[in-house]
Every structure is written in C-alpha cells, then in structure tokens.
C-alpha positions in Angstrom: -11.2 1.9 -18.9 -10.5 1.8 -15.1 -11.3 -1.4 -13.0 -12.7 1.2 -10.6 -14.7 3.7 -12.7 -16.5 5.2 -9.8 -13.2 5.5 -7.6 -12.9 8.9 -6.2 -10.6 10.8 -3.5 -12.4 11.1 -0.1 -10.4 12.9 2.7 -7.0 13.3 3.9 -6.4 13.0 7.6 -3.6 14.4 9.9 -5.1 12.9 12.9 -7.2 10.1 13.8 -10.4 12.2 14.2 -10.0 12.9 10.5 -10.6 9.6 9.7 -13.5 8.4 7.4 -16.1 6.3 8.9 -14.7 2.8 10.1 -17.4 0.9 8.0 -17.2 -1.4 4.8 -13.7 -2.7 3.9 -10.4 -1.1 2.8 -6.9 -1.7 2.2 -3.7 0.3 3.0 -0.8 1.0 0.9 2.6 1.8 2.6 5.9 2.0 1.2 9.3 4.0 1.2 9.1 7.5 -0.2 11.0 6.4 -3.4 9.5 2.9 -3.9 7.0 4.2 -6.6 3.9 4.0 -4.3 1.7 6.7 -6.0 2.8 5.5 -9.5 1.8 1.8 -8.2 -1.7 2.9 -7.0 -2.2 4.8 -10.3 -2.0 1.8 -12.9 -3.7 -0.5 -10.5 -6.6 1.7 -10.3 -6.0 2.6 -14.0 -6.4 6.1 -13.2 -4.0 9.0 -14.1 -2.9 11.1 -11.4 -5.5 9.2 -9.0 -2.6 9.5 -6.4 -0.4 12.4 -7.0 3.3 11.6 -8.2 6.3 13.8 -7.8 9.8 13.7 -8.5 10.6 14.8 -5.0 10.1 11.6 -2.5 7.8 12.0 0.6 5.2 14.4 -0.9 2.5 12.0 0.7 2.5 13.6 4.0 -1.1 12.7 5.1 -3.1 9.6 5.1 -5.4 9.8 2.1 -8.7 7.9 1.8 -9.9 7.0 -1.8 -13.4 5.2 -2.4 -12.9 2.4 -5.2 -16.6 1.1 -5.1 -19.4 1.7 -2.5 -18.0 0.8 0.7 -14.7 -0.3 -0.4 -11.6 1.8 0.0 -8.0 2.2 -0.7 -5.9 4.0 2.0 -2.5 5.7 1.0 -0.3 6.1 3.9 2.4 8.4 4.3 5.9 7.3 2.5 8.7 6.7 5.1 12.2 6.6 5.4 13.6 9.0 3.0 11.5 12.4 3.1 13.2 15.6 4.2 11.2 16.6 7.1 11.8 17.5 10.8 12.2 14.9 13.6 8.8 16.2 15.1 6.8 15.7 11.5 8.6 12.0 11.4 7.2 11.2 15.0 3.8 12.4 14.0 3.8 10.4 10.8 4.9 7.2 12.8 2.0 7.9 15.6 -0.4 8.6 12.9 0.3 5.2 11.4 0.3 3.3 14.4 -3.1 4.9 15.7 -4.5 3.8 12.0 -3.4 0.3 12.2 -4.8 0.2 15.9 -8.1 1.4 15.1 -9.3 0.4 11.8 -11.8 -2.4 12.1 -12.4 -2.3 8.3 -9.1 -2.8 7.5 -8.4 -6.1 5.8 -4.8 -5.8 3.9 -2.0 -4.2 3.1 0.0 -3.9 -0.2 3.4 -2.9 0.7 5.4 -1.2 -2.0 9.2 -2.1 -2.1 12.0 -0.9 -4.7 13.2 -4.2 -6.1 16.7 -2.6 -6.1 16.7 -2.4 -2.2 16.2 -4.9 0.4 13.3 -4.7 2.9 13.9 -1.9 5.5 13.2 -1.8 9.3 10.2 0.2 8.0 8.9 -2.0 5.9 9.1 -4.9 8.6 7.4 -2.2 10.9 4.4 -2.2 8.7 4.7 -6.2 8.3 4.6 -6.3 12.3 1.4 -4.1 12.3 -0.4 -6.2 9.8 0.6 -9.5 11.5 -0.9 -7.9 14.9 -4.1 -7.2 13.3 -4.3 -10.6 11.3 -3.9 -8.7 7.9 -3.3 -10.2 4.7 -0.2 -8.6 3.1 0.9 -8.8 -0.5 4.3 -7.1 -1.5 4.8 -5.5 -4.8 8.4 -5.5 -6.1 8.4 -2.2 -7.8 10.5 -0.8 -10.6 11.5 -4.5 -12.2 12.1 -2.5 -15.4 15.4 -1.2 -13.9 17.2 -4.6 -13.4 17.6 -7.7 -15.7 15.0 -10.1 -15.8 17.2 -12.7 -14.1 18.0 -10.7 -11.2 14.7 -9.8 -10.8 13.4 -13.2 -10.3 16.6 -14.2 -8.0 15.1 -11.2 -5.7 11.7 -12.6 -5.9 12.9 -15.9 -4.7 15.0 -14.2 -1.7 11.6 -12.1 -1.0 9.7 -15.0 -0.8 12.3 -16.6 1.6 12.4 -13.6 3.7 8.6 -13.4 4.1 8.3 -17.0 5.3 4.8 -17.0 4.7 3.7 -13.9 6.2 2.7 -12.5 2.9 2.8 -13.0 -1.0 5.2 -11.2 -3.1 5.1 -10.1 -6.8 7.2 -8.3 -9.7 5.9 -5.2 -10.6 6.6 -2.3 -13.0 4.3 0.9 -13.3 6.1 2.1 -16.3 5.9 -1.3 -18.0 2.5 -2.0 -16.5 3.9 -5.6 -15.4 2.1 -7.3 -12.4 -1.0 -4.9 -12.6 -3.5 -7.6 -13.0 -2.1 -9.7 -10.2 -1.8 -6.8 -7.9 -5.3 -5.8 -8.8 -6.5 -9.5 -8.1 -4.7 -9.3 -4.5 -6.5 -6.1 -3.9 -9.8 -7.2 -4.7 -9.2 -10.8 -2.8 -8.5 -8.3 0.1 -11.8 -6.4 0.1 -13.8 -9.4 -0.7 -12.2 -11.2 2.3 -13.4 -8.4 4.6 -16.6 -8.1 3.1 -17.4 -11.8 3.9 -16.8 -11.3 7.2 -19.0 -8.2 7.5 -21.5 -9.8 6.1 -21.3 -12.8 8.6 -20.2 -15.4 6.3 
C-alpha cells in the first residue's frame, strides 16, 4: 500500500503564474536528468508511474506539483545538466527554478538526487545554494547504489558527508533494489511536518 494513498498530480507549471497556491507545506525534488529522479519519487511514494520515467534523460521539462496529503505537496523540478534542449529553453528552466525557490514560502525542504557514480555537479551545488538561501532542509539521495560494490558505495557516502559539511544529510539509495526507501520517506515526512509546525505557529 502506498505511504500516500490519496496522492495525486495537481498541475504542471511553465511560468510562476501557473504555480499552485502557496499554502501548506511542500518539498522539492531536484537532480541531474539521468540521476534517477522520477524512479526515486515513484518508490518513495510507492506508486508506479506517479512521476513519469523515461529512457531519455530530460523528459521532466516543467515544474510538476503533486499532492501527497491534504496541504502537503511534492514538487518535481526539471532535470538539469544533460537534457538535449536549446540554450533558450535551458535558460528558461534556470529562471523558472530560480523564481520557484525565491517565491515559495511553503517550501520546507529539498530532496537532491545524485547518481552515486558521479560527483556533485555545479548544478547540484546551485540547488544547495538555493536551499541555503531559503534556510531549507536538504537530504541527498545517492542513487543507483546497486550499480557499484557495497564498499565503494560506503566510501562515496563518507566523502559526500564531508563535502556537505553539515549543509544537509545524505544516504544511499536504490530504486531498483528499494534500498533506503524508508529513510528517504522519513526525511520527506520530517520536512513536511517541520513546515507544518511553523505554519501552525508552534
């Protein structure tokens, strides 16, 4: 059974005026186009094809808003760094993501999806900068851990913790093997609950 049985797609946005109402709490999910972002979302929510997956990186080209529970949302940001699109479209994505982070008061956290076989890119660090500017919680998923040996995965995990230097938490994750799903789901729940507490004036 899904952890979010009533979850549903709300809207896609290509400009800030199309964002859903800025109330409640939401967590953004960002990552390089071939890092397995959509697959990670699907297993965390435990809904097949909840977020579209494709063999062609870069298919998430809009900001997609999903309702998880009443007043709680997950926001799938456009994949970056790999998609075969024009420079004009790429600049538009950058501006759209910038406007999103700057404007959303309901945004409480960022799940950053990183392929464990790649180092954090400049795009990933840019997402971290946005999160830091908004005092957002950050949790990094090192995805595709099934692609490398366990010892190597643990080494990369330790290196990532040093790189982040307290800017966020990090874990190993595999959508294929469903490794780390509960930990990622707990981080998502914590981010949503934290924002809800502040919204209630606690």
